[in-house]
C-alpha positions as CSV (number, residue, x, y, z in Angstrom):
1,X,0.0,0.0,0.0
2,X,1.4,3.4,-1.0
3,X,1.7,6.0,1.7
4,X,-0.3,9.2,1.2
5,X,1.4,12.5,0.8
6,X,0.2,15.7,2.4
7,X,-0.5,18.8,0.2
8,X,-1.3,22.3,1.3
9,X,-3.3,24.6,-1.0
10,X,-3.5,28.4,-0.8
11,X,-6.5,30.3,-2.3
12,X,-7.0,34.0,-2.9
13,X,-10.0,36.2,-3.7
14,X,-8.8,39.7,-4.7
15,X,-12.4,41.0,-4.9
16,X,-13.1,40.1,-1.3
17,X,-9.5,40.7,-0.2
18,X,-9.5,37.3,1.5
19,X,-7.3,34.2,1.5
20,X,-7.9,30.6,2.5
21,X,-6.0,27.4,2.7
22,X,-6.7,23.7,3.0
23,X,-4.7,20.4,3.4
24,X,-5.2,17.2,1.5
25,X,-3.8,13.8,2.4
26,X,-3.8,11.8,-0.9
27,X,-1.5,9.5,-2.9
28,X,-0.9,11.7,-5.9
29,X,-0.4,15.4,-6.8
30,X,-3.2,15.1,-9.4
31,X,-5.7,14.1,-6.7
32,X,-4.8,17.1,-4.6
33,X,-5.2,19.3,-7.6
34,X,-8.7,17.9,-8.4
35,X,-9.8,18.4,-4.8
36,X,-8.4,22.0,-4.8
37,X,-10.4,22.8,-7.9
38,X,-13.5,21.3,-6.4
39,X,-12.9,23.5,-3.3
40,X,-12.6,26.6,-5.5
41,X,-15.8,25.8,-7.2
42,X,-17.6,25.4,-3.8
43,X,-16.1,28.7,-2.6
44,X,-17.3,30.5,-5.7
45,X,-20.8,29.1,-5.4
46,X,-21.1,30.0,-1.7
47,X,-19.3,33.3,-1.5
48,X,-19.4,34.6,-5.1
49,X,-16.8,34.6,-7.8
50,X,-13.2,35.5,-7.6
51,X,-11.6,32.6,-5.8
52,X,-8.5,31.0,-7.4
53,X,-5.7,28.7,-6.5
54,X,-2.4,30.5,-5.9
55,X,-0.3,27.6,-4.7
56,X,-0.3,23.9,-4.2
57,X,2.6,22.5,-2.2
58,X,3.7,19.1,-1.2
59,X,4.6,19.0,2.5
60,X,7.9,17.2,2.9
61,X,8.1,15.5,6.3
62,X,10.9,13.1,5.3
63,X,14.4,14.6,5.1
64,X,15.5,11.9,2.6
65,X,12.5,12.7,0.4
66,X,13.5,16.4,0.6
67,X,17.1,15.7,-0.4
68,X,15.9,13.5,-3.4
69,X,13.6,16.3,-4.6
70,X,16.4,18.9,-4.8
71,X,18.9,16.8,-6.7
C-alpha cells in the first residue's frame, strides 16, 4: 500500500481581499489538484466569484525525500 502525501493549497480572492488554505492527504499530486479545484468551485458558489488557487505545495516530512527532490 502506497503511503499518502500531504499537500497544502492556498487560495485567494482579490475582490473580497481574502485568503484561505486547505490540506489534503492523498496519494498523488493530481488528486490534490482535483480536490483543490472542487474546493474553489464550492467557494465560488457560496461566496461569489473570484476565488482562485495561488499555490499547491507538497509537505515534505521526510528529510530523505526532501534531499531527493532537490537533486
